C-alpha positions in Angstrom: -57.0 -94.3 67.2 -53.3 -94.7 67.3 -51.5 -93.2 70.1 -48.3 -91.1 69.5 -45.3 -92.1 71.4 -44.0 -89.0 73.2 -40.4 -87.8 72.0 -40.7 -89.7 68.7 -39.4 -87.8 65.6 -39.9 -88.9 62.1 -36.7 -89.3 60.2 -36.3 -89.3 56.5 -36.1 -92.5 54.8 -32.6 -93.6 54.4 -31.7 -96.5 52.0 -30.5 -99.5 53.6 -26.6 -99.6 53.7 -26.4 -95.7 53.5 -24.0 -93.9 55.7 -24.8 -91.0 58.1 -23.2 -88.6 55.5 -25.6 -89.7 52.9 -28.5 -89.0 55.2 -27.1 -85.5 55.9 -27.0 -84.8 52.2 -30.5 -86.1 51.8 -31.8 -83.9 54.5 -31.2 -80.6 52.7 -28.7 -78.3 50.8 -25.6 -77.1 52.7 -25.2 -73.4 53.8 -22.3 -73.0 51.2 -24.8 -73.6 48.3 -27.4 -71.0 49.5 -25.8 -67.9 47.9 -26.4 -67.6 44.0 -23.0 -67.9 42.2 -22.1 -65.4 39.4 -22.5 -66.9 35.9 -19.1 -67.7 34.2 -20.6 -66.2 30.9 -20.9 -62.7 32.4 -17.2 -62.5 33.2 -16.3 -63.7 29.6 -18.6 -61.0 28.2 -17.1 -58.2 30.3 -13.5 -59.3 29.2 -14.6 -59.1 25.6 -16.2 -55.7 26.0 -13.0 -54.5 27.5 -10.9 -55.7 24.7 -13.2 -54.1 22.2 -13.1 -50.8 24.1 -9.2 -51.0 24.1 -9.2 -51.6 20.2 -11.6 -48.7 19.7 -9.4 -46.4 21.7 -6.3 -47.4 19.8 -8.2 -46.9 16.4 -9.3 -43.5 17.6 -5.9 -42.4 18.5 -4.6 -43.5 15.2 -7.4 -41.7 13.3 -6.7 -38.6 15.4 -2.9 -38.7 14.6 -3.7 -39.1 10.9 -6.1 -36.0 11.0 -3.5 -33.9 12.6 -0.8 -35.0 10.2 -3.3 -34.2 7.2 -4.0 -30.8 8.7 -0.3 -29.9 9.0 0.4 -31.1 5.4 -2.5 -28.9 4.2 -1.2 -25.9 6.1 2.2 -26.4 4.4 0.7 -26.8 1.0 -1.3 -23.5 1.6 1.8 -21.7 2.6 3.7 -23.1 -0.2 1.0 -22.2 -2.8 0.9 -18.6 -1.3 4.7 -18.3 -1.5 4.7 -19.6 -5.1 2.0 -17.2 -6.0 3.8 -14.2 -4.7 7.1 -15.3 -6.5 5.3 -15.8 -9.8 3.7 -12.3 -9.4 7.1 -10.6 -8.6 8.8 -12.3 -11.6 6.0 -11.4 -13.9 6.1 -7.8 -12.7 9.9 -7.6 -12.7 9.8 -9.0 -16.4 7.3 -6.3 -17.5 9.2 -3.5 -15.9 12.5 -4.6 -17.2 11.0 -4.2 -20.8 9.9 -0.7 -19.9 13.4 0.4 -18.6 14.6 1.6 -22.1 11.4 3.8 -22.3 12.2 5.2 -18.9 15.7 5.9 -19.9 14.6 7.9 -22.9 12.2 9.9 -20.6 15.0 10.6 -18.3 17.2 11.8 -21.1 14.4 13.9 -22.5 14.0 15.5 -19.1 17.7 16.3 -18.8 17.6 18.0 -22.2 14.4 19.9 -21.4 12.4 18.1 -24.1 9.9 16.7 -21.6 7.0 19.1 -22.5 3.4 19.1 -23.5 1.4 16.0 -24.0 4.6 13.8 -24.0 5.3 15.1 -20.5 1.9 14.1 -19.3 2.2 10.7 -20.7 5.8 10.1 -19.4 4.7 11.2 -15.9 1.7 8.8 -16.1 4.1 6.0 -17.0 6.6 6.7 -14.3 3.7 6.9 -11.7 2.3 3.5 -12.9 5.8 1.9 -12.7 6.1 3.3 -9.1 2.8 1.8 -8.0 4.0 -1.6 -9.3 6.9 -1.2 -6.9 9.6 0.0 -9.2 12.3 2.2 -7.4 15.2 4.0 -9.0 18.6 4.3 -7.1 22.0 5.5 -7.9 23.3 8.9 -6.8 26.6 10.8 -7.3 28.8 10.8 -4.2 27.7 7.6 -2.7 30.1 4.8 -1.9 30.6 2.2 -4.6 28.8 -1.1 -3.9 29.6 -3.9 -6.4 26.3 -5.5 -5.5 24.2 -2.7 -6.9 26.6 -0.7 -9.0 28.2 -1.6 -12.3 31.4 0.4 -12.9 31.7 1.6 -16.5 34.6 4.2 -15.9 37.4 4.3 -13.5 39.7 7.2 -12.3 41.6 8.6 -9.4 40.6 11.7 -7.4 42.4 13.5 -4.7 39.2 14.5 -2.9 37.9 11.0 -2.1 38.8 8.7 0.7 37.3 5.4 -0.8 35.9 4.2 -4.1 33.1 6.6 -4.9 30.4 7.0 -7.5 31.4 10.2 -9.2 28.7 10.1 -12.1 25.7 8.0 -12.8 25.7 7.1 -16.4 22.4 5.1 -16.1 20.2 4.8 -12.9 19.5 1.4 -11.3 16.1 -0.1 -10.8 14.9 -2.4 -8.0 11.5 -4.0 -6.9 11.6 -4.4 -3.1 14.9 -6.1 -2.4 15.2 -7.5 -5.9 17.6 -5.6 -8.2 16.5 -5.8 -11.8 19.2 -3.5 -13.0 22.4 -2.2 -11.4 23.2 1.4 -11.5 26.0 2.1 -14.2 28.4 4.6 -12.8 31.8 6.2 -13.2 34.0 5.6 -10.0 36.9 7.2 -8.6 39.6 5.9 -6.2 41.9 7.9 -3.9 45.3 8.7 -5.5 47.9 5.9 -4.7 49.9 7.0 -1.8 47.7 9.9 -0.8 47.2 10.4 2.9 43.6 9.8 4.3 41.7 13.0 4.7 41.8 12.7 8.5 45.6 12.7 8.6 45.6 15.8 6.3 43.4 17.7 8.6 45.4 16.7 11.6 48.6 17.8 9.8 47.1 21.0 8.9 46.0 21.8 12.5 49.5 20.9 13.7 51.0 23.4 11.2 48.6 26.3 12.2 49.5 25.8 15.9 53.2 25.9 15.2 53.7 22.0 15.4 53.7 19.6 18.2 55.3 20.7 21.5 58.6 19.3 22.3 59.0 17.5 25.7 
């Protein structure tokens, strides 16, 4: 049997001519290499996914903006169509009722002369009711101030009892539908006498005469 010499440790084989550093490297891995390093491919993959996410968010924002713009255009289109529909309806109604105005004038003259009787009266009143349901309104009264936007003056005169241009007779009534005038009222107008004092001054003068005139200071 071979006797072991006390205190003797086996050393790894070192090639001849090797340095002590080479022997240390061959003895085992260093402590710095013990922890596993993150693969370089994972970082590149994360960066790629982040870029794709940013692109997706940008595309989503663009599509959302397009959708909102499309909705706004559609709402504007609906309002425009509804407005055009109402306008077309008003024009059609005004055109129809304008054609009926001569008939309504004949009915009015027959009523003034007491000729609106019997079956003719019933038919005439039904026609007037139907026209009123369609929005037709008659206007024009004696004594109201003259308004050139709704009145058409066919006769002109002067009168001492008016203080402004006044409708003194309605020769043909006017008609409107809502705010749309389809025929102005044809009237006779009277203006104050040239040089005539206003009614307020006449009343004041008359009151002074009755009280004996103004007091002298």
